[in-house]
Biopython code that builds the backbone (N, CA, C, O; Angstrom):
import numpy as np
from Bio.PDB.StructureBuilder import StructureBuilder

atoms = [
    (1, "MET", "N", (0.833, -1.183, 0.000)),
    (1, "MET", "CA", (0.000, 0.000, 0.000)),
    (1, "MET", "C", (0.879, 1.247, 0.000)),
    (1, "MET", "O", (2.028, 1.217, 0.439)),
    (2, "VAL", "N", (0.329, 2.312, -0.488)),
    (2, "VAL", "CA", (1.036, 3.576, -0.600)),
    (2, "VAL", "C", (0.489, 4.549, 0.444)),
    (2, "VAL", "O", (-0.725, 4.687, 0.593)),
    (3, "THR", "N", (1.383, 5.218, 1.161)),
    (3, "THR", "CA", (0.949, 6.231, 2.125)),
    (3, "THR", "C", (0.493, 7.459, 1.354)),
    (3, "THR", "O", (1.240, 7.994, 0.535)),
    (4, "ILE", "N", (-0.736, 7.912, 1.614)),
    (4, "ILE", "CA", (-1.229, 9.110, 0.932)),
    (4, "ILE", "C", (-1.175, 10.340, 1.823)),
    (4, "ILE", "O", (-1.187, 11.465, 1.322)),
    (5, "ALA", "N", (-1.114, 10.147, 3.137)),
    (5, "ALA", "CA", (-0.999, 11.282, 4.049)),
    (5, "ALA", "C", (-0.586, 10.769, 5.423)),
    (5, "ALA", "O", (-0.860, 9.627, 5.790)),
    (6, "SER", "N", (0.075, 11.639, 6.164)),
    (6, "SER", "CA", (0.403, 11.369, 7.559)),
    (6, "SER", "C", (-0.128, 12.530, 8.381)),
    (6, "SER", "O", (0.029, 13.691, 8.005)),
    (7, "VAL", "N", (-0.760, 12.211, 9.508)),
    (7, "VAL", "CA", (-1.351, 13.223, 10.374)),
    (7, "VAL", "C", (-0.604, 13.202, 11.704)),
    (7, "VAL", "O", (-0.346, 12.135, 12.260)),
    (8, "ASN", "N", (-0.256, 14.384, 12.212)),
    (8, "ASN", "CA", (0.337, 14.503, 13.543)),
    (8, "ASN", "C", (-0.312, 15.719, 14.187)),
    (8, "ASN", "O", (0.092, 16.855, 13.935)),
    (9, "PHE", "N", (-1.320, 15.476, 15.019)),
    (9, "PHE", "CA", (-2.121, 16.541, 15.617)),
    (9, "PHE", "C", (-1.834, 16.614, 17.110)),
    (9, "PHE", "O", (-2.074, 15.653, 17.840)),
    (10, "SER", "N", (-1.314, 17.768, 17.571)),
    (10, "SER", "CA", (-1.009, 17.952, 18.986)),
    (10, "SER", "C", (-2.189, 18.593, 19.697)),
    (10, "SER", "O", (-2.743, 19.585, 19.223)),
    (11, "TYR", "N", (-2.576, 18.021, 20.846)),
    (11, "TYR", "CA", (-3.673, 18.568, 21.638)),
    (11, "TYR", "C", (-3.213, 19.678, 22.590)),
    (11, "TYR", "O", (-4.040, 20.351, 23.205)),
    (12, "ALA", "N", (-1.890, 19.868, 22.709)),
    (12, "ALA", "CA", (-1.342, 20.751, 23.742)),
    (12, "ALA", "C", (-1.728, 22.225, 23.618)),
    (12, "ALA", "O", (-2.179, 22.791, 24.614)),
    (13, "PRO", "N", (-1.583, 22.885, 22.469)),
    (13, "PRO", "CA", (-2.008, 24.289, 22.459)),
    (13, "PRO", "C", (-3.494, 24.371, 22.799)),
    (13, "PRO", "O", (-4.284, 23.560, 22.316)),
    (14, "SER", "N", (-3.877, 25.331, 23.615)),
    (14, "SER", "CA", (-5.269, 25.383, 24.087)),
    (14, "SER", "C", (-6.284, 25.422, 22.956)),
    (14, "SER", "O", (-7.403, 24.940, 23.131)),
    (15, "GLY", "N", (-5.937, 25.971, 21.819)),
    (15, "GLY", "CA", (-6.853, 26.012, 20.686)),
    (15, "GLY", "C", (-7.028, 24.666, 20.009)),
    (15, "GLY", "O", (-7.913, 24.516, 19.166)),
    (16, "ASN", "N", (-6.201, 23.674, 20.358)),
    (16, "ASN", "CA", (-6.263, 22.353, 19.735)),
    (16, "ASN", "C", (-6.924, 21.300, 20.617)),
    (16, "ASN", "O", (-6.942, 20.124, 20.252)),
    (17, "ASN", "N", (-7.468, 21.694, 21.770)),
    (17, "ASN", "CA", (-8.132, 20.712, 22.628)),
    (17, "ASN", "C", (-9.274, 20.053, 21.866)),
    (17, "ASN", "O", (-9.997, 20.718, 21.123)),
    (18, "VAL", "N", (-9.436, 18.749, 22.049)),
    (18, "VAL", "CA", (-10.535, 18.023, 21.411)),
    (18, "VAL", "C", (-11.508, 17.617, 22.505)),
    (18, "VAL", "O", (-11.133, 16.955, 23.472)),
    (19, "THR", "N", (-12.764, 18.022, 22.341)),
    (19, "THR", "CA", (-13.789, 17.777, 23.348)),
    (19, "THR", "C", (-14.766, 16.712, 22.875)),
    (19, "THR", "O", (-14.602, 16.127, 21.804)),
    (20, "THR", "N", (-15.780, 16.471, 23.689)),
    (20, "THR", "CA", (-16.814, 15.500, 23.329)),
    (20, "THR", "C", (-17.887, 16.125, 22.436)),
    (20, "THR", "O", (-18.776, 15.417, 21.962)),
    (21, "GLY", "N", (-17.820, 17.422, 22.203)),
    (21, "GLY", "CA", (-18.877, 18.086, 21.454)),
    (21, "GLY", "C", (-18.589, 18.351, 19.995)),
    (21, "GLY", "O", (-19.353, 17.921, 19.130)),
    (22, "VAL", "N", (-17.511, 19.045, 19.701)),
    (22, "VAL", "CA", (-17.246, 19.523, 18.349)),
    (22, "VAL", "C", (-16.272, 18.604, 17.624)),
    (22, "VAL", "O", (-15.238, 18.228, 18.175)),
    (23, "TRP", "N", (-16.606, 18.246, 16.387)),
    (23, "TRP", "CA", (-15.682, 17.485, 15.550)),
    (23, "TRP", "C", (-14.532, 18.399, 15.147)),
    (23, "TRP", "O", (-14.746, 19.580, 14.876)),
    (24, "VAL", "N", (-13.303, 17.860, 15.105)),
    (24, "VAL", "CA", (-12.117, 18.601, 14.678)),
    (24, "VAL", "C", (-11.543, 17.891, 13.465)),
    (24, "VAL", "O", (-11.352, 16.675, 13.477)),
    (25, "GLN", "N", (-11.270, 18.664, 12.410)),
    (25, "GLN", "CA", (-10.740, 18.050, 11.194)),
    (25, "GLN", "C", (-9.261, 17.738, 11.355)),
    (25, "GLN", "O", (-8.500, 18.539, 11.897)),
    (26, "LEU", "N", (-8.862, 16.559, 10.875)),
    (26, "LEU", "CA", (-7.458, 16.159, 10.885)),
    (26, "LEU", "C", (-6.838, 16.504, 9.542)),
    (26, "LEU", "O", (-7.451, 16.314, 8.492)),
    (27, "GLN", "N", (-5.610, 17.016, 9.590)),
    (27, "GLN", "CA", (-4.904, 17.424, 8.389)),
    (27, "GLN", "C", (-3.514, 16.805, 8.370)),
    (27, "GLN", "O", (-3.060, 16.277, 9.385)),
    (28, "PRO", "N", (-2.832, 16.862, 7.227)),
    (28, "PRO", "CA", (-1.480, 16.301, 7.145)),
    (28, "PRO", "C", (-0.518, 16.989, 8.109)),
    (28, "PRO", "O", (-0.854, 18.004, 8.719)),
    (29, "VAL", "N", (0.661, 16.435, 8.234)),
    (29, "VAL", "CA", (1.651, 16.839, 9.221)),
    (29, "VAL", "C", (1.837, 18.351, 9.343)),
    (29, "VAL", "O", (1.898, 18.852, 10.465)),
    (30, "ASP", "N", (1.929, 19.089, 8.263)),
    (30, "ASP", "CA", (2.190, 20.524, 8.354)),
    (30, "ASP", "C", (0.933, 21.365, 8.563)),
    (30, "ASP", "O", (1.025, 22.584, 8.704)),
    (31, "GLY", "N", (-0.236, 20.733, 8.584)),
    (31, "GLY", "CA", (-1.472, 21.480, 8.780)),
    (31, "GLY", "C", (-1.882, 21.491, 10.239)),
    (31, "GLY", "O", (-1.369, 20.710, 11.041)),
    (32, "ALA", "N", (-2.792, 22.363, 10.579)),
    (32, "ALA", "CA", (-3.337, 22.414, 11.939)),
    (32, "ALA", "C", (-4.744, 21.856, 11.914)),
    (32, "ALA", "O", (-5.403, 21.890, 10.875)),
    (33, "GLY", "N", (-5.214, 21.346, 13.032)),
    (33, "GLY", "CA", (-6.584, 20.851, 13.093)),
    (33, "GLY", "C", (-7.561, 21.995, 12.885)),
    (33, "GLY", "O", (-7.287, 23.131, 13.271)),
    (34, "VAL", "N", (-8.671, 21.703, 12.291)),
    (34, "VAL", "CA", (-9.686, 22.716, 12.023)),
    (34, "VAL", "C", (-10.986, 22.249, 12.652)),
    (34, "VAL", "O", (-11.468, 21.165, 12.324)),
    (35, "SER", "N", (-11.564, 23.036, 13.546)),
    (35, "SER", "CA", (-12.832, 22.628, 14.146)),
    (35, "SER", "C", (-13.930, 22.757, 13.112)),
    (35, "SER", "O", (-13.806, 23.515, 12.150)),
    (36, "LEU", "N", (-15.006, 22.012, 13.313)),
    (36, "LEU", "CA", (-16.108, 21.994, 12.356)),
    (36, "LEU", "C", (-16.642, 23.399, 12.106)),
    (36, "LEU", "O", (-17.075, 23.713, 10.997)),
    (37, "SER", "N", (-16.612, 24.246, 13.134)),
    (37, "SER", "CA", (-17.111, 25.602, 12.976)),
    (37, "SER", "C", (-15.997, 26.584, 12.619)),
    (37, "SER", "O", (-16.241, 27.785, 12.505)),
    (38, "GLY", "N", (-14.772, 26.079, 12.443)),
    (38, "GLY", "CA", (-13.628, 26.949, 12.173)),
    (38, "GLY", "C", (-13.630, 27.498, 10.759)),
    (38, "GLY", "O", (-14.321, 26.987, 9.877)),
    (39, "ALA", "N", (-12.844, 28.550, 10.557)),
    (39, "ALA", "CA", (-12.797, 29.209, 9.259)),
    (39, "ALA", "C", (-11.535, 28.872, 8.473)),
    (39, "ALA", "O", (-11.354, 29.376, 7.365)),
    (40, "SER", "N", (-10.658, 28.029, 9.020)),
    (40, "SER", "CA", (-9.405, 27.695, 8.340)),
    (40, "SER", "C", (-9.673, 26.852, 7.098)),
    (40, "SER", "O", (-10.715, 26.204, 6.998)),
    (41, "PRO", "N", (-8.732, 26.860, 6.147)),
    (41, "PRO", "CA", (-8.921, 26.035, 4.951)),
    (41, "PRO", "C", (-8.999, 24.560, 5.328)),
    (41, "PRO", "O", (-8.330, 24.125, 6.266)),
    (42, "ALA", "N", (-9.777, 23.818, 4.635)),
    (42, "ALA", "CA", (-9.967, 22.406, 4.938)),
    (42, "ALA", "C", (-9.089, 21.539, 4.042)),
    (42, "ALA", "O", (-8.702, 21.951, 2.948)),
    (43, "TYR", "N", (-8.779, 20.334, 4.518)),
    (43, "TYR", "CA", (-7.986, 19.366, 3.775)),
    (43, "TYR", "C", (-8.890, 18.196, 3.413)),
    (43, "TYR", "O", (-9.658, 17.721, 4.249)),
    (44, "SER", "N", (-8.801, 17.732, 2.174)),
    (44, "SER", "CA", (-9.571, 16.555, 1.786)),
    (44, "SER", "C", (-8.630, 15.509, 1.194)),
    (44, "SER", "O", (-7.539, 15.829, 0.723)),
    (45, "MET", "N", (-9.072, 14.257, 1.226)),
    (45, "MET", "CA", (-8.256, 13.138, 0.775)),
    (45, "MET", "C", (-7.898, 13.293, -0.704)),
    (45, "MET", "O", (-8.774, 13.536, -1.534)),
    (46, "PRO", "N", (-6.600, 13.150, -1.036)),
    (46, "PRO", "CA", (-6.183, 13.256, -2.437)),
    (46, "PRO", "C", (-6.478, 11.982, -3.230)),
    (46, "PRO", "O", (-6.466, 12.000, -4.460)),
    (47, "ALA", "N", (-6.741, 10.886, -2.533)),
    (47, "ALA", "CA", (-7.057, 9.596, -3.148)),
    (47, "ALA", "C", (-7.881, 8.800, -2.143)),
    (47, "ALA", "O", (-7.952, 9.157, -0.967)),
    (48, "GLU", "N", (-8.503, 7.719, -2.612)),
    (48, "GLU", "CA", (-9.270, 6.886, -1.693)),
    (48, "GLU", "C", (-8.350, 6.323, -0.611)),
    (48, "GLU", "O", (-7.267, 5.823, -0.915)),
    (49, "CYS", "N", (-8.773, 6.400, 0.636)),
    (49, "CYS", "CA", (-8.026, 5.851, 1.762)),
    (49, "CYS", "C", (-8.667, 4.511, 2.133)),
    (49, "CYS", "O", (-9.856, 4.451, 2.446)),
    (50, "VAL", "N", (-7.871, 3.441, 2.096)),
    (50, "VAL", "CA", (-8.412, 2.111, 2.362)),
    (50, "VAL", "C", (-8.002, 1.544, 3.713)),
    (50, "VAL", "O", (-8.588, 0.567, 4.180)),
    (51, "ALA", "N", (-6.990, 2.156, 4.350)),
    (51, "ALA", "CA", (-6.523, 1.667, 5.649)),
    (51, "ALA", "C", (-5.798, 2.785, 6.381)),
    (51, "ALA", "O", (-5.326, 3.748, 5.776)),
    (52, "LEU", "N", (-5.722, 2.631, 7.703)),
    (52, "LEU", "CA", (-4.942, 3.572, 8.499)),
    (52, "LEU", "C", (-4.354, 2.867, 9.691)),
    (52, "LEU", "O", (-4.875, 1.854, 10.156)),
    (53, "ASP", "N", (-3.252, 3.419, 10.186)),
    (53, "ASP", "CA", (-2.764, 3.012, 11.492)),
    (53, "ASP", "C", (-2.754, 4.280, 12.325)),
    (53, "ASP", "O", (-2.483, 5.364, 11.809)),
    (54, "ALA", "N", (-3.044, 4.153, 13.599)),
    (54, "ALA", "CA", (-3.206, 5.345, 14.427)),
    (54, "ALA", "C", (-2.703, 5.115, 15.844)),
    (54, "ALA", "O", (-2.786, 4.013, 16.385)),
    (55, "PHE", "N", (-2.179, 6.189, 16.427)),
    (55, "PHE", "CA", (-1.716, 6.207, 17.804)),
    (55, "PHE", "C", (-2.242, 7.484, 18.446)),
    (55, "PHE", "O", (-2.226, 8.548, 17.828)),
    (56, "ASP", "N", (-2.708, 7.376, 19.684)),
    (56, "ASP", "CA", (-3.180, 8.552, 20.408)),
    (56, "ASP", "C", (-2.660, 8.489, 21.837)),
    (56, "ASP", "O", (-2.851, 7.489, 22.528)),
    (57, "SER", "N", (-2.001, 9.560, 22.280)),
    (57, "SER", "CA", (-1.414, 9.573, 23.618)),
    (57, "SER", "C", (-2.148, 10.491, 24.591)),
    (57, "SER", "O", (-1.611, 10.837, 25.643)),
    (58, "SER", "N", (-3.369, 10.886, 24.244)),
    (58, "SER", "CA", (-4.123, 11.817, 25.097)),
    (58, "SER", "C", (-4.743, 11.147, 26.318)),
    (58, "SER", "O", (-5.063, 11.819, 27.299)),
    (59, "GLY", "N", (-4.913, 9.829, 26.264)),
    (59, "GLY", "CA", (-5.602, 9.119, 27.335)),
    (59, "GLY", "C", (-7.100, 9.048, 27.124)),
    (59, "GLY", "O", (-7.806, 8.410, 27.905)),
    (60, "ALA", "N", (-7.593, 9.690, 26.082)),
    (60, "ALA", "CA", (-9.024, 9.701, 25.780)),
    (60, "ALA", "C", (-9.354, 8.635, 24.736)),
    (60, "ALA", "O", (-8.490, 8.223, 23.962)),
    (61, "THR", "N", (-10.607, 8.195, 24.722)),
    (61, "THR", "CA", (-11.111, 7.366, 23.634)),
    (61, "THR", "C", (-11.619, 8.324, 22.573)),
    (61, "THR", "O", (-12.457, 9.180, 22.858)),
    (62, "MET", "N", (-11.123, 8.190, 21.360)),
    (62, "MET", "CA", (-11.494, 9.093, 20.279)),
    (62, "MET", "C", (-12.462, 8.429, 19.314)),
    (62, "MET", "O", (-12.465, 7.210, 19.143)),
    (63, "GLU", "N", (-13.265, 9.246, 18.702)),
    (63, "GLU", "CA", (-14.197, 8.807, 17.673)),
    (63, "GLU", "C", (-13.711, 9.386, 16.354)),
    (63, "GLU", "O", (-13.507, 10.595, 16.245)),
    (64, "LEU", "N", (-13.524, 8.534, 15.350)),
    (64, "LEU", "CA", (-13.121, 8.990, 14.030)),
    (64, "LEU", "C", (-14.355, 9.121, 13.154)),
    (64, "LEU", "O", (-15.275, 8.307, 13.237)),
    (65, "GLY", "N", (-14.370, 10.136, 12.324)),
    (65, "GLY", "CA", (-15.491, 10.348, 11.424)),
    (65, "GLY", "C", (-15.015, 10.785, 10.053)),
    (65, "GLY", "O", (-13.886, 11.248, 9.893)),
    (66, "ILE", "N", (-15.885, 10.633, 9.068)),
    (66, "ILE", "CA", (-15.610, 11.162, 7.734)),
    (66, "ILE", "C", (-16.763, 12.074, 7.367)),
    (66, "ILE", "O", (-17.889, 11.905, 7.836)),
    (67, "GLY", "N", (-16.460, 13.038, 6.524)),
    (67, "GLY", "CA", (-17.500, 13.960, 6.116)),
    (67, "GLY", "C", (-16.992, 14.965, 5.111)),
    (67, "GLY", "O", (-15.885, 14.863, 4.583)),
    (68, "THR", "N", (-17.838, 15.931, 4.870)),
    (68, "THR", "CA", (-17.522, 16.977, 3.910)),
    (68, "THR", "C", (-16.905, 18.167, 4.624)),
    (68, "THR", "O", (-16.940, 18.261, 5.851)),
    (69, "VAL", "N", (-16.346, 19.062, 3.848)),
    (69, "VAL", "CA", (-15.756, 20.281, 4.400)),
    (69, "VAL", "C", (-16.826, 21.103, 5.109)),
    (69, "VAL", "O", (-16.554, 21.697, 6.153)),
    (70, "SER", "N", (-18.013, 21.145, 4.571)),
    (70, "SER", "CA", (-19.061, 22.025, 5.093)),
    (70, "SER", "C", (-19.850, 21.467, 6.258)),
    (70, "SER", "O", (-20.644, 22.194, 6.855)),
    (71, "GLY", "N", (-19.662, 20.205, 6.605)),
    (71, "GLY", "CA", (-20.392, 19.813, 7.781)),
    (71, "GLY", "C", (-20.743, 18.403, 8.090)),
    (71, "GLY", "O", (-20.263, 17.898, 9.105)),
    (72, "SER", "N", (-21.515, 17.729, 7.337)),
    (72, "SER", "CA", (-22.055, 16.445, 7.729)),
    (72, "SER", "C", (-20.944, 15.425, 8.005)),
    (72, "SER", "O", (-20.196, 15.053, 7.102)),
    (73, "VAL", "N", (-20.845, 14.972, 9.275)),
    (73, "VAL", "CA", (-19.813, 14.012, 9.664)),
    (73, "VAL", "C", (-20.474, 12.708, 10.098)),
    (73, "VAL", "O", (-21.454, 12.717, 10.842)),
    (74, "LYS", "N", (-19.927, 11.583, 9.623)),
    (74, "LYS", "CA", (-20.454, 10.259, 9.934)),
    (74, "LYS", "C", (-19.399, 9.470, 10.707)),
    (74, "LYS", "O", (-18.242, 9.395, 10.292)),
    (75, "HIS", "N", (-19.801, 8.889, 11.821)),
    (75, "HIS", "CA", (-18.912, 8.048, 12.633)),
    (75, "HIS", "C", (-18.451, 6.843, 11.814)),
    (75, "HIS", "O", (-19.247, 6.214, 11.117)),
    (76, "ILE", "N", (-17.130, 6.524, 11.910)),
    (76, "ILE", "CA", (-16.634, 5.319, 11.245)),
    (76, "ILE", "C", (-15.902, 4.372, 12.184)),
    (76, "ILE", "O", (-15.828, 3.174, 11.909)),
    (77, "ALA", "N", (-15.355, 4.884, 13.295)),
    (77, "ALA", "CA", (-14.601, 3.999, 14.186)),
    (77, "ALA", "C", (-14.306, 4.676, 15.519)),
    (77, "ALA", "O", (-14.303, 5.902, 15.629)),
    (78, "PHE", "N", (-14.056, 3.843, 16.531)),
    (78, "PHE", "CA", (-13.566, 4.335, 17.815)),
    (78, "PHE", "C", (-12.077, 4.020, 17.896)),
    (78, "PHE", "O", (-11.636, 2.962, 17.446)),
    (79, "LEU", "N", (-11.311, 4.929, 18.462)),
    (79, "LEU", "CA", (-9.884, 4.744, 18.663)),
    (79, "LEU", "C", (-9.628, 4.674, 20.157)),
    (79, "LEU", "O", (-9.753, 5.683, 20.850)),
    (80, "PRO", "N", (-9.269, 3.495, 20.668)),
    (80, "PRO", "CA", (-9.029, 3.368, 22.110)),
    (80, "PRO", "C", (-7.770, 4.123, 22.517)),
    (80, "PRO", "O", (-6.919, 4.397, 21.671)),
    (81, "PRO", "N", (-7.635, 4.465, 23.801)),
    (81, "PRO", "CA", (-6.396, 5.110, 24.247)),
    (81, "PRO", "C", (-5.193, 4.273, 23.816)),
    (81, "PRO", "O", (-5.170, 3.060, 24.023)),
    (82, "GLY", "N", (-4.217, 4.910, 23.227)),
    (82, "GLY", "CA", (-3.045, 4.197, 22.723)),
    (82, "GLY", "C", (-3.122, 3.896, 21.240)),
    (82, "GLY", "O", (-2.088, 3.828, 20.576)),
    (83, "GLY", "N", (-4.323, 3.711, 20.701)),
    (83, "GLY", "CA", (-4.478, 3.475, 19.264)),
    (83, "GLY", "C", (-4.627, 2.017, 18.900)),
    (83, "GLY", "O", (-4.970, 1.187, 19.742)),
    (84, "PHE", "N", (-4.365, 1.703, 17.623)),
    (84, "PHE", "CA", (-4.496, 0.358, 17.078)),
    (84, "PHE", "C", (-3.141, -0.323, 17.035)),
    (84, "PHE", "O", (-2.121, 0.341, 16.849)),
    (85, "SER", "N", (-3.114, -1.641, 17.205)),
    (85, "SER", "CA", (-1.860, -2.379, 17.109)),
    (85, "SER", "C", (-1.563, -2.812, 15.678)),
    (85, "SER", "O", (-0.466, -3.294, 15.397)),
    (86, "ASP", "N", (-2.522, -2.649, 14.770)),
    (86, "ASP", "CA", (-2.352, -3.045, 13.378)),
    (86, "ASP", "C", (-3.126, -2.077, 12.500)),
    (86, "ASP", "O", (-3.889, -1.252, 13.003)),
    (87, "GLN", "N", (-2.934, -2.175, 11.199)),
    (87, "GLN", "CA", (-3.703, -1.329, 10.289)),
    (87, "GLN", "C", (-5.184, -1.689, 10.364)),
    (87, "GLN", "O", (-5.554, -2.857, 10.483)),
    (88, "MET", "N", (-6.011, -0.665, 10.291)),
    (88, "MET", "CA", (-7.450, -0.864, 10.290)),
    (88, "MET", "C", (-7.973, -0.579, 8.889)),
    (88, "MET", "O", (-7.687, 0.473, 8.316)),
    (89, "LYS", "N", (-8.741, -1.519, 8.337)),
    (89, "LYS", "CA", (-9.364, -1.273, 7.038)),
    (89, "LYS", "C", (-10.414, -0.187, 7.223)),
    (89, "LYS", "O", (-11.156, -0.177, 8.205)),
    (90, "ILE", "N", (-10.460, 0.712, 6.271)),
    (90, "ILE", "CA", (-11.348, 1.864, 6.376)),
    (90, "ILE", "C", (-11.691, 2.311, 4.965)),
    (90, "ILE", "O", (-10.943, 2.008, 4.035)),
    (91, "GLY", "N", (-12.757, 2.995, 4.781)),
    (91, "GLY", "CA", (-13.121, 3.496, 3.463)),
    (91, "GLY", "C", (-13.419, 4.986, 3.501)),
    (91, "GLY", "O", (-14.484, 5.411, 3.947)),
    (92, "ILE", "N", (-12.455, 5.775, 3.023)),
    (92, "ILE", "CA", (-12.667, 7.208, 2.930)),
    (92, "ILE", "C", (-12.465, 7.590, 1.467)),
    (92, "ILE", "O", (-11.367, 7.452, 0.929)),
    (93, "SER", "N", (-13.515, 8.064, 0.837)),
    (93, "SER", "CA", (-13.461, 8.408, -0.580)),
    (93, "SER", "C", (-12.592, 9.627, -0.834)),
    (93, "SER", "O", (-12.430, 10.486, 0.032)),
    (94, "LYS", "N", (-12.042, 9.686, -2.023)),
    (94, "LYS", "CA", (-11.285, 10.854, -2.449)),
    (94, "LYS", "C", (-12.174, 12.090, -2.281)),
    (94, "LYS", "O", (-13.355, 12.066, -2.628)),
    (95, "GLY", "N", (-11.602, 13.154, -1.751)),
    (95, "GLY", "CA", (-12.343, 14.396, -1.567)),
    (95, "GLY", "C", (-13.040, 14.538, -0.228)),
    (95, "GLY", "O", (-13.510, 15.621, 0.118)),
    (96, "MET", "N", (-13.112, 13.432, 0.540)),
    (96, "MET", "CA", (-13.740, 13.502, 1.856)),
    (96, "MET", "C", (-12.721, 13.971, 2.895)),
    (96, "MET", "O", (-11.513, 13.932, 2.658)),
    (97, "CYS", "N", (-13.227, 14.415, 4.050)),
    (97, "CYS", "CA", (-12.382, 14.891, 5.145)),
    (97, "CYS", "C", (-12.451, 13.905, 6.302)),
    (97, "CYS", "O", (-13.442, 13.193, 6.464)),
    (98, "MET", "N", (-11.393, 13.869, 7.106)),
    (98, "MET", "CA", (-11.339, 13.010, 8.283)),
    (98, "MET", "C", (-11.447, 13.878, 9.530)),
    (98, "MET", "O", (-10.774, 14.903, 9.642)),
    (99, "TRP", "N", (-12.298, 13.462, 10.468)),
    (99, "TRP", "CA", (-12.593, 14.242, 11.666)),
    (99, "TRP", "C", (-12.380, 13.399, 12.919)),
    (99, "TRP", "O", (-12.372, 12.170, 12.853)),
    (100, "ILE", "N", (-12.208, 14.065, 14.062)),
    (100, "ILE", "CA", (-12.007, 13.381, 15.339)),
    (100, "ILE", "C", (-12.732, 14.147, 16.442)),
    (100, "ILE", "O", (-12.855, 15.371, 16.383)),
    (101, "ARG", "N", (-13.210, 13.416, 17.447)),
    (101, "ARG", "CA", (-13.713, 14.029, 18.677)),
    (101, "ARG", "C", (-13.583, 13.005, 19.797)),
    (101, "ARG", "O", (-13.503, 11.801, 19.552)),
    (102, "SER", "N", (-13.565, 13.500, 21.020)),
    (102, "SER", "CA", (-13.424, 12.627, 22.179)),
    (102, "SER", "C", (-14.773, 12.036, 22.554)),
    (102, "SER", "O", (-15.816, 12.635, 22.295)),
    (103, "THR", "N", (-14.747, 10.857, 23.168)),
    (103, "THR", "CA", (-16.002, 10.261, 23.638)),
    (103, "THR", "C", (-16.146, 10.356, 25.147)),
    (103, "THR", "O", (-17.222, 10.100, 25.688)),
    (104, "ASP", "N", (-15.051, 10.728, 25.841)),
    (104, "ASP", "CA", (-15.138, 10.708, 27.302)),
    (104, "ASP", "C", (-14.553, 11.936, 28.000)),
    (104, "ASP", "O", (-15.232, 12.524, 28.841)),
    (105, "ILE", "N", (-13.334, 12.343, 27.689)),
    (105, "ILE", "CA", (-12.713, 13.485, 28.362)),
    (105, "ILE", "C", (-12.158, 14.454, 27.317)),
    (105, "ILE", "O", (-11.942, 14.071, 26.168)),
    (106, "THR", "N", (-11.933, 15.685, 27.707)),
    (106, "THR", "CA", (-11.307, 16.649, 26.811)),
    (106, "THR", "C", (-9.817, 16.333, 26.708)),
    (106, "THR", "O", (-9.131, 16.212, 27.723)),
    (107, "ALA", "N", (-9.322, 16.202, 25.487)),
    (107, "ALA", "CA", (-7.912, 15.929, 25.250)),
    (107, "ALA", "C", (-7.156, 17.255, 25.251)),
    (107, "ALA", "O", (-7.316, 18.073, 24.346)),
    (108, "THR", "N", (-6.325, 17.457, 26.284)),
    (108, "THR", "CA", (-5.580, 18.710, 26.417)),
    (108, "THR", "C", (-4.076, 18.505, 26.303)),
    (108, "THR", "O", (-3.325, 19.481, 26.284)),
    (109, "GLY", "N", (-3.628, 17.280, 26.228)),
    (109, "GLY", "CA", (-2.205, 16.984, 26.090)),
    (109, "GLY", "C", (-2.012, 15.738, 25.262)),
    (109, "GLY", "O", (-2.949, 14.967, 25.057)),
    (110, "GLY", "N", (-0.798, 15.539, 24.787)),
    (110, "GLY", "CA", (-0.507, 14.390, 23.943)),
    (110, "GLY", "C", (-0.791, 14.708, 22.487)),
    (110, "GLY", "O", (-0.921, 15.872, 22.107)),
    (111, "SER", "N", (-0.886, 13.667, 21.679)),
    (111, "SER", "CA", (-1.118, 13.879, 20.255)),
    (111, "SER", "C", (-1.780, 12.672, 19.600)),
    (111, "SER", "O", (-1.805, 11.572, 20.151)),
    (112, "PHE", "N", (-2.310, 12.913, 18.413)),
    (112, "PHE", "CA", (-2.898, 11.892, 17.552)),
    (112, "PHE", "C", (-1.988, 11.789, 16.339)),
    (112, "PHE", "O", (-1.698, 12.793, 15.689)),
    (113, "VAL", "N", (-1.538, 10.581, 16.033)),
    (113, "VAL", "CA", (-0.652, 10.360, 14.889)),
    (113, "VAL", "C", (-1.247, 9.232, 14.050)),
    (113, "VAL", "O", (-1.617, 8.186, 14.584)),
    (114, "ALA", "N", (-1.339, 9.442, 12.735)),
    (114, "ALA", "CA", (-1.900, 8.401, 11.860)),
    (114, "ALA", "C", (-1.233, 8.444, 10.503)),
    (114, "ALA", "O", (-0.788, 9.494, 10.040)),
    (115, "ASN", "N", (-1.173, 7.288, 9.877)),
    (115, "ASN", "CA", (-0.770, 7.167, 8.473)),
    (115, "ASN", "C", (-1.971, 6.639, 7.711)),
    (115, "ASN", "O", (-2.613, 5.679, 8.138)),
    (116, "LEU", "N", (-2.271, 7.261, 6.592)),
    (116, "LEU", "CA", (-3.419, 6.892, 5.761)),
    (116, "LEU", "C", (-2.907, 6.256, 4.477)),
    (116, "LEU", "O", (-1.969, 6.763, 3.861)),
    (117, "TYR", "N", (-3.524, 5.139, 4.068)),
    (117, "TYR", "CA", (-3.007, 4.363, 2.949)),
    (117, "TYR", "C", (-4.016, 4.208, 1.820)),
    (117, "TYR", "O", (-5.229, 4.185, 2.027)),
    (118, "HIS", "N", (-3.455, 4.103, 0.606)),
    (118, "HIS", "CA", (-4.217, 3.865, -0.610)),
    (118, "HIS", "C", (-3.683, 2.589, -1.236)),
    (118, "HIS", "O", (-2.482, 2.328, -1.166)),
    (119, "GLY", "N", (-4.532, 1.801, -1.837)),
    (119, "GLY", "CA", (-4.097, 0.573, -2.501)),
    (119, "GLY", "C", (-4.684, -0.651, -1.817)),
    (119, "GLY", "O", (-5.553, -0.526, -0.954)),
    (120, "ARG", "N", (-4.218, -1.819, -2.193)),
    (120, "ARG", "CA", (-4.739, -3.076, -1.627)),
    (120, "ARG", "C", (-3.812, -3.607, -0.572)),
    (120, "ARG", "O", (-2.590, -3.492, -0.671)),
    (121, "LYS", "N", (-4.429, -4.206, 0.470)),
    (121, "LYS", "CA", (-3.648, -4.792, 1.559)),
    (121, "LYS", "C", (-3.306, -6.225, 1.205)),
    (121, "LYS", "O", (-2.648, -6.914, 1.985)),
]
sb = StructureBuilder()
sb.init_structure("model")
sb.init_model(0)
sb.init_chain("A")
sb.init_seg("    ")
for serial, (resi, resn, name, xyz) in enumerate(atoms, 1):
    if name == "N":
        sb.init_residue(resn, " ", resi, " ")
    sb.init_atom(name, np.array(xyz, "f"), 0.0, 1.0, " ", f" {name:<3s}", serial, name[0])
structure = sb.get_structure()
């Protein structure tokens, strides 16, 4: 499989906290997270994403979602504290956005790191 994007989102700056309420958009390494109500430019998948591996050090259980830049987000998976031990098959169409929110506590420290893949496993 080919890596199409890598995400490294830090929860530490106060503007990057992830709560149980608002979805936050995940972007590639050099981008910043964008809240659903935020005005920053959005990032969308350059190709279909078929798998991901993810690590989260916030201590929170995260919910991953996919959706459009303008709003509608659909739940696709839960990410336990620490992340996945293997690649997870996933289906994110080209042009869609990837979002995250907490299911239990506000993430104020640590980070979310993921690699997104295109191709066959």
